[in-house]
FIDRENLO-720919 format. One line per field, with one value per residue: residue number from 1; x, y, z of N, C-alpha, C in turn. Coordinates in nm, 3 decimals, padded with zeros to 5 digits. Layout:
// FIDRENLO-720919
seq = NUM|... $
n.X = X|... $
n.Y = Y|... $
n.Z = Z|... $
ca.X = X|... $
ca.Y = Y|... $
ca.Z = Z|... $
c.X = X|... $
c.Y = Y|... $
c.Z = Z|... $
// end
This chain:
// FIDRENLO-720919
seq = 1|2|3|4|5|6|7|8|9|10|11|12|13|14|15|16|17|18|19|20|21|22|23|24|25|26|27|28|29|30|31|32|33|34|35|36|37|38|39|40|41|42|43|44|45|46|47|48|49|50|51|52|53|54|55|56|57|58|59|60|61|62|63|64|65|66|67|68|69|70|71|72|73|74|75|76|77|78|79|80|81|82|83|84|85|86|87|88|89|90|91|92|93|94|95|96|97|98|99|100|101|102|103|104|105|106|107|108|109|110|111|112|113|114|115|116|117|118|119|120|121|122|123|124|125|126|127|128|129|130|131|132|133|134|135|136|137|138|139|140|141|142|143|144|145|146|147|148|149|150|151|152|153|154|155|156|157|158|159|160|161|162|163|164|165|166|167|168|169|170|171|172|173|174|175|176|177|178|179|180|181|182|183|184|185|186|187|188|189|190|191|192|193|194|195|196|197|198|199|200|201|202|203|204|205|206|207|208|209|210|211|212|213|214|215|216|217|218|219|220|221|222|223|224|225|226|227|228|229|230|231|232|233|234|235|236|237|238|239|240|241|242|243|244|245|246|247|248|249|250|251|252|253|254|255|256|257|258|259|260|261|262|263|264|265|266|267|268|269|270|271|272|273|274|275|276|277|278|279|280|281|282|283|284|285|286|287|288|289|290|291|292|293|294|295|296|297|298|299|300|301|302|303|304|305|306|307|308|309|310|311|312|313|314|315|316|317|318|319|320|321|322|323|324|325|326|327|328|329|330|331|332|333|334 $
n.X = -06.790|-06.538|-06.212|-06.029|-05.798|-05.677|-05.767|-05.565|-05.665|-05.982|-06.296|-06.598|-06.938|-06.926|-07.017|-07.076|-07.238|-07.361|-07.499|-07.754|-07.809|-08.027|-08.111|-08.018|-07.971|-08.097|-08.021|-08.118|-08.133|-08.225|-08.204|-08.012|-07.704|-07.610|-07.324|-07.142|-07.265|-07.278|-07.045|-06.858|-06.547|-06.255|-05.900|-05.599|-05.262|-05.027|-05.186|-05.338|-05.614|-05.847|-06.070|-06.361|-06.600|-06.875|-06.838|-06.906|-07.004|-06.905|-06.645|-06.400|-06.475|-06.507|-06.239|-06.116|-06.257|-06.189|-05.923|-05.958|-05.968|-06.207|-06.465|-06.634|-06.988|-07.088|-06.982|-06.683|-06.325|-06.063|-05.723|-05.489|-05.616|-05.643|-05.854|-05.946|-06.145|-06.268|-06.029|-05.842|-05.665|-05.341|-05.328|-05.439|-05.261|-05.024|-05.099|-05.119|-04.875|-04.875|-05.048|-05.116|-05.200|-05.230|-05.294|-05.523|-05.450|-05.134|-05.005|-05.173|-05.157|-04.903|-04.698|-04.652|-04.453|-04.253|-03.950|-03.864|-03.704|-03.769|-04.042|-04.041|-03.875|-04.025|-04.243|-04.111|-03.998|-04.228|-04.315|-04.102|-03.906|-03.642|-03.319|-03.210|-02.960|-02.970|-03.151|-03.084|-02.974|-03.189|-03.391|-03.271|-03.269|-03.545|-03.609|-03.464|-03.600|-03.848|-03.779|-03.655|-03.397|-03.175|-03.063|-03.256|-03.369|-03.372|-03.547|-03.868|-04.224|-04.353|-04.161|-04.154|-04.279|-04.617|-04.617|-04.373|-04.426|-04.623|-04.471|-04.314|-04.512|-04.578|-04.337|-04.339|-04.558|-04.447|-04.253|-04.273|-04.268|-04.513|-04.762|-04.989|-05.164|-05.374|-05.458|-05.592|-05.747|-05.497|-05.367|-05.529|-05.509|-05.297|-05.094|-05.140|-04.910|-04.754|-04.922|-04.898|-04.633|-04.648|-04.833|-04.689|-04.479|-04.610|-04.701|-04.456|-04.340|-04.526|-04.483|-04.211|-04.208|-04.406|-04.658|-04.994|-05.263|-05.521|-05.650|-05.800|-06.016|-06.191|-06.156|-06.159|-05.979|-05.733|-05.721|-05.721|-05.459|-05.313|-05.441|-05.503|-05.747|-06.080|-06.315|-06.643|-06.828|-07.139|-07.347|-07.274|-07.247|-07.094|-07.114|-07.008|-06.732|-06.420|-06.149|-05.924|-05.884|-06.091|-06.316|-06.311|-06.323|-06.556|-06.788|-07.050|-07.258|-07.517|-07.447|-07.166|-07.117|-07.193|-07.001|-06.762|-06.810|-06.770|-06.502|-06.237|-06.099|-05.787|-05.812|-05.923|-06.103|-06.226|-06.333|-06.522|-06.718|-06.814|-07.061|-07.198|-07.312|-07.563|-07.669|-07.986|-08.094|-07.977|-07.750|-07.922|-07.987|-07.773|-07.895|-08.152|-08.170|-08.278|-08.495|-08.422|-08.234|-07.996|-07.945|-08.167|-08.347|-08.224|-08.176|-08.236|-08.332|-08.468|-08.698|-08.998|-08.907|-08.650|-08.680|-08.759|-08.571|-08.217|-08.002|-07.875|-07.535|-07.399|-07.186|-06.931|-06.678|-06.403|-06.532|-06.778|-07.108|-07.370|-07.666|-07.990|-08.089|-07.932|-07.946|-08.133|-07.998|-07.770|-07.895|-08.010|-07.792|-07.666 $
n.Y = 11.405|11.406|11.380|11.400|11.237|10.950|10.967|11.043|11.025|10.907|10.980|10.844|10.873|10.905|10.860|10.957|10.879|10.939|10.760|10.858|10.779|10.659|10.576|10.359|10.086|09.947|10.043|10.247|10.356|10.678|10.885|11.021|11.165|11.324|11.374|11.366|11.335|11.180|11.234|11.320|11.331|11.405|11.389|11.492|11.367|11.544|11.765|12.040|12.063|12.284|12.274|12.410|12.581|12.658|12.637|12.318|12.203|11.963|11.930|11.855|11.602|11.474|11.475|11.309|11.075|11.005|10.934|10.709|10.727|10.742|10.506|10.478|10.517|10.451|10.424|10.489|10.502|10.552|10.520|10.575|10.372|10.176|10.040|10.192|10.189|09.959|09.839|09.688|09.641|09.506|09.550|09.805|09.952|09.922|10.055|10.315|10.436|10.570|10.783|11.063|11.279|11.623|11.784|12.022|12.138|12.151|12.111|11.942|11.718|11.626|11.429|11.533|11.430|11.338|11.398|11.602|11.451|11.186|11.180|11.205|10.990|10.776|10.772|10.706|10.453|10.309|10.220|10.077|10.168|10.249|10.170|10.171|10.301|10.476|10.665|10.921|11.090|11.099|11.221|11.471|11.557|11.583|11.790|12.002|12.018|12.126|12.372|12.405|12.404|12.128|12.119|12.145|11.905|11.767|11.893|11.955|11.957|12.179|12.371|12.510|12.754|12.816|12.811|12.681|12.434|12.343|12.309|12.097|11.903|11.878|11.778|11.529|11.413|11.386|11.201|10.931|10.942|11.003|11.010|11.146|11.397|11.523|11.831|11.958|12.237|12.358|12.598|12.765|12.823|12.991|13.294|13.562|13.626|13.400|13.208|13.258|13.176|12.898|12.817|12.879|12.702|12.450|12.461|12.471|12.223|12.052|12.096|12.018|11.751|11.635|11.605|11.518|11.706|11.775|12.062|12.182|12.437|12.711|12.957|13.140|13.324|13.230|12.978|13.052|13.120|12.888|12.673|12.473|12.396|12.452|12.319|12.359|12.311|12.223|12.149|11.872|11.807|11.851|12.151|12.312|12.308|12.409|12.567|12.762|13.040|13.090|13.033|13.236|13.465|13.426|13.307|13.063|12.917|13.012|12.997|12.986|13.237|13.401|13.333|13.416|13.687|13.767|13.770|13.975|14.251|14.390|14.671|14.972|15.150|14.986|14.797|14.939|14.987|14.741|14.483|14.308|13.982|13.866|13.586|13.458|13.335|13.029|12.752|12.446|12.172|11.886|11.667|11.669|11.719|11.929|11.826|11.766|12.024|12.107|12.367|12.521|12.632|12.870|13.008|13.280|13.248|13.013|12.769|12.567|12.334|12.310|12.211|11.957|11.772|11.690|11.894|11.824|11.809|12.098|12.165|12.382|12.482|12.419|12.409|12.301|12.292|12.253|12.341|12.439|12.679|12.865|13.056|13.241|13.328|13.450|13.655|13.808|13.923|14.083 $
n.Z = 08.320|08.159|08.002|07.690|07.682|07.869|08.205|08.495|08.751|08.832|08.944|09.016|09.050|09.332|09.667|10.004|10.272|10.596|10.858|11.088|11.411|11.673|12.012|12.287|12.376|12.171|11.881|11.610|11.270|11.193|11.020|10.742|10.669|10.389|10.293|10.078|09.761|09.507|09.317|09.031|08.887|08.696|08.678|08.525|08.497|08.692|08.718|08.891|09.084|09.207|09.476|09.578|09.791|10.017|10.378|10.510|10.281|10.194|10.103|10.241|10.329|10.084|09.993|10.186|10.145|09.885|09.928|10.074|10.349|10.459|10.423|10.130|10.064|09.817|09.474|09.273|09.271|09.073|09.036|08.811|08.668|08.861|09.098|09.396|09.588|09.815|09.878|10.135|10.449|10.404|10.129|10.095|10.251|10.103|09.872|09.960|09.937|09.701|09.729|09.936|10.218|10.306|10.593|10.749|11.000|11.096|11.340|11.485|11.328|11.355|11.564|11.888|12.051|11.899|11.727|11.439|11.271|11.351|11.285|11.003|10.934|11.029|10.851|10.615|10.676|10.723|10.482|10.399|10.216|10.227|10.369|10.717|10.729|10.518|10.586|10.722|10.514|10.337|10.492|10.532|10.267|10.218|10.396|10.285|10.045|10.110|10.196|10.448|10.695|10.736|10.989|11.175|11.240|11.482|11.643|11.807|11.722|11.858|11.865|11.635|11.397|11.270|10.986|10.936|11.052|10.878|10.650|10.734|10.758|10.489|10.393|10.519|10.392|10.142|10.182|10.109|09.841|09.685|09.420|09.404|09.576|09.838|09.954|10.228|10.308|10.352|10.400|10.542|10.814|10.838|10.833|10.593|10.436|10.481|10.380|10.104|10.062|10.116|09.922|09.689|09.727|09.712|09.447|09.312|09.389|09.273|09.000|08.974|09.061|08.920|09.037|09.105|09.224|09.454|09.571|09.843|09.947|10.104|10.013|09.734|09.627|09.707|09.584|09.319|09.255|09.240|09.118|08.825|08.722|08.849|09.070|09.174|09.463|09.604|09.864|09.873|09.605|09.281|09.105|08.911|08.686|08.564|08.372|08.572|08.514|08.332|08.489|08.678|08.518|08.370|08.525|08.537|08.672|08.902|09.175|09.166|09.056|09.268|09.460|09.332|09.312|09.568|09.611|09.697|09.512|09.431|09.365|09.427|09.293|09.099|09.270|09.418|09.228|09.171|09.162|09.425|09.473|09.666|09.838|09.929|10.248|10.415|10.343|10.266|10.495|10.493|10.597|10.512|10.218|09.945|09.675|09.323|09.167|09.397|09.469|09.426|09.629|09.704|09.478|09.265|09.011|08.982|08.861|08.828|08.707|08.803|09.055|09.013|08.902|08.908|08.720|08.387|08.261|08.114|07.856|07.770|07.575|07.767|08.001|08.240|08.352|08.587|08.538|08.447|08.380|08.248|08.040|08.139|08.366|08.253|08.108|08.310|08.429|08.248 $
ca.X = -06.685|-06.420|-06.124|-06.002|-05.699|-05.713|-05.738|-05.480|-05.758|-06.123|-06.393|-06.725|-07.056|-06.880|-07.110|-07.040|-07.354|-07.341|-07.626|-07.782|-07.873|-08.084|-08.130|-07.904|-07.950|-08.143|-07.997|-08.178|-08.103|-08.343|-08.180|-07.884|-07.636|-07.552|-07.211|-07.101|-07.384|-07.268|-06.945|-06.780|-06.437|-06.136|-05.778|-05.486|-05.138|-04.961|-05.284|-05.382|-05.756|-05.897|-06.205|-06.408|-06.741|-06.899|-06.814|-07.013|-07.054|-06.856|-06.513|-06.305|-06.523|-06.474|-06.096|-06.086|-06.317|-06.106|-05.802|-06.001|-05.968|-06.346|-06.513|-06.749|-07.115|-07.104|-06.898|-06.555|-06.209|-05.959|-05.595|-05.419|-05.690|-05.651|-05.967|-05.909|-06.258|-06.271|-05.899|-05.837|-05.546|-05.210|-05.344|-05.458|-05.135|-04.930|-05.146|-05.104|-04.748|-04.899|-05.131|-05.101|-05.283|-05.177|-05.410|-05.540|-05.376|-05.011|-04.968|-05.255|-05.122|-04.769|-04.688|-04.571|-04.345|-04.155|-03.874|-03.887|-03.637|-03.848|-04.168|-04.014|-03.821|-04.135|-04.318|-04.029|-03.983|-04.358|-04.328|-03.982|-03.843|-03.499|-03.256|-03.182|-02.840|-03.001|-03.252|-03.041|-02.960|-03.322|-03.458|-03.210|-03.316|-03.683|-03.608|-03.421|-03.702|-03.958|-03.726|-03.612|-03.260|-03.165|-03.016|-03.373|-03.434|-03.382|-03.643|-04.004|-04.321|-04.386|-04.050|-04.164|-04.395|-04.722|-04.572|-04.269|-04.490|-04.689|-04.365|-04.277|-04.621|-04.563|-04.222|-04.381|-04.643|-04.361|-04.149|-04.286|-04.271|-04.646|-04.789|-05.116|-05.181|-05.490|-05.427|-05.721|-05.739|-05.359|-05.313|-05.634|-05.472|-05.170|-05.098|-05.151|-04.778|-04.710|-05.006|-04.838|-04.513|-04.686|-04.894|-04.580|-04.405|-04.688|-04.699|-04.320|-04.323|-04.611|-04.415|-04.085|-04.229|-04.520|-04.760|-05.134|-05.302|-05.651|-05.628|-05.931|-06.018|-06.314|-06.113|-06.132|-05.862|-05.618|-05.724|-05.693|-05.315|-05.244|-05.515|-05.521|-05.893|-06.152|-06.445|-06.725|-06.911|-07.251|-07.431|-07.236|-07.240|-07.020|-07.208|-06.937|-06.590|-06.362|-06.017|-05.930|-05.900|-06.225|-06.418|-06.312|-06.364|-06.691|-06.860|-07.180|-07.360|-07.551|-07.371|-07.028|-07.117|-07.198|-06.870|-06.662|-06.840|-06.726|-06.355|-06.194|-06.010|-05.695|-05.828|-06.033|-06.203|-06.302|-06.405|-06.637|-06.822|-06.851|-07.187|-07.189|-07.431|-07.595|-07.763|-08.080|-08.104|-07.860|-07.752|-08.008|-07.917|-07.751|-07.986|-08.275|-08.141|-08.393|-08.494|-08.383|-08.112|-07.985|-07.930|-08.287|-08.412|-08.155|-08.150|-08.342|-08.375|-08.524|-08.833|-09.052|-08.825|-08.529|-08.715|-08.800|-08.458|-08.085|-07.978|-07.766|-07.419|-07.384|-07.043|-06.892|-06.531|-06.348|-06.609|-06.899|-07.192|-07.497|-07.772|-08.081|-08.140|-07.816|-07.986|-08.199|-07.895|-07.690|-07.976|-08.033|-07.667|-07.610 $
ca.Y = 11.505|11.333|11.444|11.317|11.136|10.870|11.043|10.985|10.995|10.909|10.967|10.816|10.850|10.884|10.901|10.931|10.906|10.902|10.733|10.921|10.673|10.689|10.458|10.319|09.942|09.907|10.161|10.241|10.470|10.763|10.981|11.004|11.287|11.302|11.468|11.362|11.272|11.152|11.324|11.271|11.420|11.348|11.469|11.446|11.362|11.672|11.874|12.088|12.095|12.352|12.234|12.521|12.581|12.703|12.541|12.221|12.154|11.827|11.931|11.774|11.464|11.421|11.447|11.193|10.956|10.970|10.869|10.591|10.747|10.707|10.405|10.539|10.446|10.403|10.493|10.433|10.590|10.485|10.589|10.510|10.251|10.083|10.072|10.209|10.153|09.816|09.793|09.673|09.581|09.521|09.604|09.950|10.008|09.928|10.156|10.449|10.493|10.653|10.899|11.112|11.394|11.732|11.824|12.165|12.178|12.070|12.074|11.827|11.602|11.584|11.377|11.628|11.361|11.292|11.500|11.607|11.334|11.065|11.186|11.177|10.855|10.681|10.762|10.634|10.314|10.242|10.155|09.999|10.208|10.273|10.106|10.268|10.378|10.576|10.758|11.060|11.168|11.118|11.320|11.600|11.592|11.628|11.921|12.100|12.028|12.212|12.502|12.408|12.357|11.996|12.130|12.149|11.774|11.716|11.974|11.904|12.045|12.303|12.466|12.571|12.838|12.745|12.789|12.579|12.304|12.297|12.260|11.964|11.813|11.854|11.688|11.394|11.359|11.354|11.106|10.802|10.974|10.980|11.073|11.219|11.458|11.604|11.933|11.995|12.367|12.353|12.731|12.848|12.862|13.064|13.434|13.580|13.618|13.260|13.137|13.273|13.093|12.757|12.797|12.876|12.578|12.338|12.473|12.435|12.078|11.986|12.102|11.944|11.609|11.592|11.562|11.553|11.765|11.837|12.166|12.214|12.564|12.789|13.089|13.138|13.404|13.142|12.874|13.112|13.133|12.760|12.568|12.472|12.395|12.469|12.253|12.425|12.211|12.275|12.048|11.736|11.783|11.947|12.226|12.373|12.277|12.475|12.627|12.865|13.174|13.099|13.034|13.368|13.567|13.403|13.202|13.039|12.875|13.122|12.984|13.026|13.382|13.462|13.313|13.500|13.827|13.795|13.775|14.114|14.287|14.495|14.793|15.039|15.205|14.875|14.729|15.020|14.978|14.602|14.441|14.187|13.897|13.812|13.474|13.456|13.214|12.946|12.624|12.344|12.069|11.760|11.567|11.673|11.803|11.948|11.747|11.837|12.102|12.136|12.510|12.594|12.715|12.999|13.061|13.371|13.214|12.878|12.743|12.438|12.225|12.299|12.134|11.822|11.680|11.753|11.926|11.761|11.895|12.179|12.176|12.495|12.478|12.326|12.427|12.221|12.350|12.182|12.440|12.441|12.816|12.947|13.171|13.336|13.383|13.541|13.770|13.890|13.987|14.165 $
ca.Z = 08.320|08.115|07.908|07.573|07.717|07.986|08.327|08.598|08.860|08.793|09.052|08.949|09.135|09.469|09.772|10.143|10.356|10.735|10.925|11.217|11.489|11.803|12.096|12.369|12.362|12.038|11.798|11.478|11.185|11.179|10.911|10.675|10.626|10.256|10.287|09.937|09.704|09.365|09.257|08.918|08.854|08.634|08.685|08.446|08.575|08.706|08.724|09.022|09.085|09.325|09.516|09.662|09.831|10.153|10.485|10.525|10.153|10.172|10.040|10.316|10.326|09.951|09.989|10.270|10.085|09.769|09.978|10.149|10.492|10.487|10.329|10.062|10.057|09.680|09.378|09.232|09.262|08.995|09.027|08.699|08.634|08.974|09.187|09.536|09.673|09.845|09.927|10.280|10.507|10.341|09.995|10.109|10.301|09.991|09.776|10.017|09.894|09.583|09.760|10.072|10.250|10.386|10.674|10.776|11.120|11.099|11.477|11.523|11.246|11.392|11.700|11.966|12.122|11.801|11.658|11.295|11.211|11.379|11.210|10.862|10.923|11.049|10.726|10.516|10.717|10.719|10.351|10.374|10.091|10.246|10.484|10.823|10.699|10.416|10.637|10.747|10.391|10.281|10.574|10.499|10.133|10.231|10.461|10.185|09.940|10.155|10.236|10.588|10.714|10.802|11.128|11.263|11.245|11.619|11.717|11.819|11.653|11.929|11.851|11.502|11.368|11.195|10.849|10.937|11.079|10.755|10.561|10.783|10.719|10.345|10.378|10.559|10.285|10.027|10.225|10.039|09.698|09.627|09.290|09.418|09.708|09.871|10.053|10.285|10.376|10.401|10.432|10.603|10.950|10.832|10.795|10.448|10.374|10.488|10.283|09.971|10.058|10.109|09.791|09.591|09.749|09.657|09.301|09.269|09.405|09.175|08.870|08.977|09.085|08.839|09.133|09.085|09.352|09.483|09.671|09.899|10.017|10.094|09.968|09.591|09.593|09.728|09.482|09.188|09.231|09.234|09.046|08.680|08.709|08.975|09.083|09.276|09.529|09.683|09.929|09.840|09.461|09.199|09.022|08.798|08.673|08.448|08.392|08.676|08.457|08.274|08.594|08.741|08.421|08.320|08.599|08.477|08.769|08.994|09.300|09.137|09.038|09.401|09.524|09.264|09.343|09.705|09.616|09.688|09.403|09.480|09.286|09.498|09.201|09.042|09.378|09.455|09.126|09.148|09.225|09.507|09.465|09.798|09.831|10.041|10.331|10.444|10.271|10.328|10.572|10.423|10.653|10.434|10.101|09.856|09.552|09.203|09.184|09.540|09.490|09.387|09.733|09.718|09.344|09.222|08.876|08.984|08.813|08.872|08.655|08.886|09.174|08.973|08.884|08.902|08.579|08.313|08.243|07.993|07.827|07.686|07.568|07.867|08.124|08.255|08.457|08.610|08.556|08.333|08.364|08.214|07.959|08.227|08.452|08.171|08.073|08.427|08.473|08.141 $
c.X = -06.554|-06.340|-06.096|-05.903|-05.742|-05.674|-05.643|-05.566|-05.900|-06.210|-06.530|-06.836|-07.025|-06.981|-07.052|-07.156|-07.328|-07.477|-07.636|-07.864|-07.925|-08.102|-08.003|-07.873|-07.989|-08.134|-08.059|-08.144|-08.230|-08.326|-08.043|-07.828|-07.566|-07.440|-07.155|-07.206|-07.377|-07.176|-06.871|-06.673|-06.325|-06.019|-05.671|-05.361|-05.071|-05.055|-05.313|-05.527|-05.791|-06.040|-06.256|-06.557|-06.753|-06.863|-06.934|-07.064|-07.004|-06.718|-06.415|-06.345|-06.492|-06.326|-06.059|-06.143|-06.237|-05.982|-05.832|-05.974|-06.109|-06.390|-06.639|-06.873|-07.135|-07.005|-06.764|-06.448|-06.098|-05.835|-05.509|-05.484|-05.705|-05.762|-05.919|-06.021|-06.261|-06.137|-05.900|-05.700|-05.418|-05.221|-05.361|-05.331|-05.033|-04.969|-05.122|-04.970|-04.768|-04.985|-05.123|-05.187|-05.206|-05.296|-05.408|-05.452|-05.249|-04.972|-05.045|-05.214|-04.981|-04.768|-04.599|-04.454|-04.236|-04.081|-03.908|-03.824|-03.720|-03.977|-04.147|-03.963|-03.929|-04.215|-04.242|-04.023|-04.115|-04.379|-04.200|-03.906|-03.693|-03.448|-03.229|-03.061|-02.866|-03.095|-03.200|-03.031|-03.096|-03.400|-03.403|-03.256|-03.459|-03.691|-03.567|-03.529|-03.815|-03.908|-03.689|-03.471|-03.259|-03.118|-03.132|-03.430|-03.449|-03.479|-03.782|-04.103|-04.348|-04.277|-04.052|-04.284|-04.497|-04.680|-04.465|-04.328|-04.562|-04.588|-04.321|-04.385|-04.615|-04.447|-04.260|-04.471|-04.559|-04.261|-04.153|-04.297|-04.406|-04.658|-04.915|-05.130|-05.318|-05.449|-05.558|-05.708|-05.598|-05.302|-05.412|-05.598|-05.347|-05.193|-05.093|-05.015|-04.725|-04.794|-04.943|-04.715|-04.548|-04.750|-04.786|-04.498|-04.478|-04.688|-04.563|-04.299|-04.406|-04.545|-04.292|-04.106|-04.345|-04.631|-04.899|-05.190|-05.447|-05.630|-05.764|-05.922|-06.156|-06.285|-06.075|-06.008|-05.733|-05.609|-05.684|-05.545|-05.243|-05.310|-05.511|-05.669|-05.953|-06.284|-06.520|-06.825|-07.019|-07.335|-07.403|-07.223|-07.154|-07.120|-07.141|-06.790|-06.537|-06.222|-06.027|-05.956|-06.040|-06.332|-06.424|-06.362|-06.509|-06.757|-07.001|-07.288|-07.389|-07.473|-07.226|-07.018|-07.116|-07.064|-06.766|-06.685|-06.792|-06.575|-06.311|-06.093|-05.919|-05.695|-05.947|-06.142|-06.291|-06.388|-06.531|-06.751|-06.871|-06.978|-07.168|-07.321|-07.453|-07.701|-07.857|-08.071|-07.970|-07.866|-07.844|-07.923|-07.895|-07.832|-08.113|-08.254|-08.264|-08.382|-08.454|-08.248|-08.103|-07.975|-08.062|-08.354|-08.348|-08.135|-08.264|-08.397|-08.444|-08.668|-08.877|-08.964|-08.700|-08.555|-08.742|-08.683|-08.327|-08.050|-07.865|-07.651|-07.425|-07.235|-07.019|-06.741|-06.480|-06.423|-06.735|-06.980|-07.324|-07.605|-07.858|-08.138|-08.028|-07.854|-08.049|-08.098|-07.812|-07.768|-07.994|-07.909|-07.600|-07.660 $
c.Y = 11.440|11.416|11.347|11.206|11.063|10.945|10.968|10.941|11.009|10.885|10.954|10.789|10.834|10.942|10.867|10.976|10.856|10.878|10.809|10.822|10.726|10.560|10.423|10.172|09.892|10.030|10.141|10.370|10.551|10.865|10.953|11.140|11.258|11.403|11.479|11.279|11.256|11.248|11.252|11.375|11.341|11.444|11.407|11.447|11.499|11.790|11.911|12.131|12.164|12.311|12.336|12.506|12.629|12.595|12.448|12.164|12.013|11.819|11.838|11.628|11.399|11.385|11.323|11.064|10.911|10.894|10.747|10.603|10.728|10.606|10.456|10.451|10.382|10.477|10.425|10.540|10.511|10.572|10.514|10.375|10.151|10.129|10.078|10.169|10.001|09.762|09.791|09.621|09.612|09.582|09.756|10.016|10.022|10.038|10.297|10.513|10.591|10.775|10.934|11.237|11.495|11.791|11.973|12.212|12.095|12.027|11.951|11.701|11.552|11.537|11.469|11.564|11.311|11.411|11.498|11.486|11.208|11.063|11.152|11.035|10.750|10.662|10.683|10.485|10.237|10.169|10.085|10.038|10.230|10.194|10.212|10.356|10.491|10.686|10.901|11.144|11.195|11.224|11.460|11.648|11.646|11.766|12.030|12.124|12.122|12.344|12.516|12.353|12.221|12.005|12.134|12.010|11.717|11.798|11.909|12.003|12.177|12.409|12.537|12.663|12.758|12.715|12.683|12.441|12.252|12.249|12.119|11.863|11.781|11.758|11.545|11.331|11.316|11.242|10.975|10.820|10.942|11.048|11.158|11.268|11.524|11.700|11.990|12.124|12.388|12.488|12.817|12.895|12.948|13.211|13.447|13.566|13.474|13.174|13.140|13.185|12.945|12.726|12.788|12.748|12.459|12.341|12.430|12.284|12.002|11.984|12.012|11.793|11.551|11.535|11.605|11.595|11.812|11.933|12.215|12.346|12.627|12.928|13.084|13.218|13.325|13.040|12.928|13.110|12.999|12.660|12.587|12.475|12.411|12.395|12.318|12.324|12.278|12.159|11.907|11.705|11.889|12.016|12.295|12.335|12.349|12.525|12.745|13.004|13.193|13.111|13.169|13.476|13.552|13.288|13.186|13.005|12.991|13.116|13.027|13.177|13.453|13.449|13.406|13.647|13.867|13.804|13.921|14.135|14.401|14.620|14.869|15.092|15.095|14.809|14.808|15.006|14.837|14.567|14.310|14.111|13.832|13.703|13.477|13.326|13.146|12.818|12.524|12.241|11.945|11.644|11.557|11.762|11.815|11.859|11.832|11.903|12.145|12.285|12.586|12.673|12.853|13.069|13.154|13.338|13.077|12.876|12.606|12.322|12.204|12.214|11.987|11.726|11.758|11.776|11.845|11.860|11.967|12.203|12.291|12.506|12.375|12.334|12.342|12.276|12.275|12.284|12.440|12.580|12.912|13.071|13.280|13.405|13.486|13.669|13.866|13.971|14.068|14.307 $
c.Z = 08.281|08.017|07.794|07.606|07.844|08.113|08.420|08.717|08.809|08.915|08.989|09.050|09.281|09.569|09.909|10.230|10.497|10.802|11.058|11.298|11.622|11.881|12.170|12.349|12.224|11.946|11.660|11.401|11.160|11.066|10.851|10.634|10.494|10.233|10.146|09.866|09.552|09.292|09.145|08.886|08.787|08.654|08.596|08.534|08.574|08.719|08.870|09.011|09.215|09.352|09.616|09.691|09.974|10.255|10.499|10.394|10.120|10.111|10.110|10.317|10.192|09.944|10.069|10.211|09.963|09.815|10.065|10.299|10.547|10.382|10.261|10.065|09.921|09.592|09.356|09.230|09.194|08.988|08.926|08.665|08.746|09.069|09.332|09.631|09.692|09.892|10.080|10.322|10.433|10.201|09.999|10.158|10.188|09.893|09.828|09.983|09.778|09.612|09.908|10.091|10.334|10.461|10.705|10.891|11.131|11.240|11.523|11.446|11.273|11.537|11.783|12.038|12.027|11.742|11.509|11.227|11.230|11.297|11.063|10.843|10.939|10.921|10.621|10.549|10.711|10.587|10.308|10.250|10.103|10.366|10.591|10.795|10.600|10.467|10.658|10.620|10.328|10.359|10.544|10.362|10.139|10.295|10.363|10.080|09.980|10.214|10.381|10.599|10.784|10.947|11.227|11.293|11.387|11.705|11.716|11.757|11.723|11.915|11.716|11.493|11.288|11.052|10.840|10.962|10.954|10.653|10.603|10.745|10.570|10.321|10.414|10.453|10.166|10.057|10.148|09.888|09.633|09.492|09.294|09.561|09.717|09.980|10.105|10.366|10.433|10.439|10.510|10.743|10.955|10.799|10.644|10.379|10.373|10.395|10.145|09.958|10.041|09.974|09.683|09.604|09.687|09.504|09.246|09.277|09.302|09.037|08.869|08.986|09.004|08.927|09.086|09.220|09.350|09.598|09.719|09.975|10.006|10.037|09.820|09.554|09.613|09.616|09.345|09.154|09.219|09.139|08.895|08.647|08.847|08.966|09.198|09.331|09.611|09.734|09.878|09.693|09.393|09.107|08.903|08.803|08.550|08.477|08.488|08.618|08.400|08.382|08.664|08.645|08.378|08.397|08.543|08.578|08.865|09.125|09.278|09.121|09.174|09.472|09.464|09.298|09.483|09.717|09.600|09.574|09.450|09.392|09.346|09.405|09.143|09.150|09.418|09.354|09.100|09.223|09.298|09.498|09.602|09.785|09.950|10.119|10.353|10.361|10.341|10.404|10.487|10.481|10.570|10.311|10.012|09.733|09.434|09.219|09.330|09.570|09.473|09.500|09.748|09.585|09.300|09.083|08.868|08.934|08.862|08.827|08.740|09.011|09.142|08.962|08.876|08.756|08.517|08.298|08.109|07.972|07.731|07.688|07.668|08.000|08.121|08.372|08.465|08.642|08.430|08.306|08.323|08.134|08.045|08.318|08.374|08.140|08.191|08.467|08.363|08.151 $
// end
């Protein structure tokens, strides 16, 4: 999944497997959870990639593994040609200035005993980018950047609303002037109106600061409004990638079609006539994923070949899809 120009971020064959152990004194591995199982993705500088899929598909694990919050089992993560996998200690700490994460629950990610000023100043001082005398003006600048008044800097996290806390979390992520962000379900705990504000804020900051962003969500209607491209994940693997508008107008993979069909449309007449695609069964367990195409147990178009091996990528314009039954899928839905 490569582009013509050199990517800003390259993820190659990334895997994150968790051993399942038993025993008290003599522990042994009895199984492996394949949370991320061979992901390849490229991002250009300034691009916003939406990462979507059902709960448990490995989206959050992928984001944390890319940022080296989890040590990957295998694979490579190149940020502007610099390998992140394998960095440890001071080398990893120094590299973290270039990439940060916005977590799902801002209250859990903020220290309740620290004021907003202390939380932002701590992030700045951790990388030694400013002197103590410069901190107040920098903290005020960050507050203004995320749409909060600097007069709130002496308050504690519990004194803010959920949307305000998420703005503070965004400000803290921006404190060290990163070039790459991962937003992990950053709006899922917020009201719909506040979600729109945070999405617009992230899009604005991305344009102004030329930030590269992976926006993780289970809600395609949210991702549609912020992402340049969308990657669809199923059971630890990417099954389709394409421009956001193209993926919504013409989804190719059977799983993507089902997800898009579930997105509500603000047109009652159109919504009543729309056909919802219902998938049978539940996603297989990552403890024992099926062979071949991981979607084949739920796919109504699966054949014997789908069970034998994972499909190669089919490239159409700027879209890429991992399915060997595209013609059958298209025919069935025309």
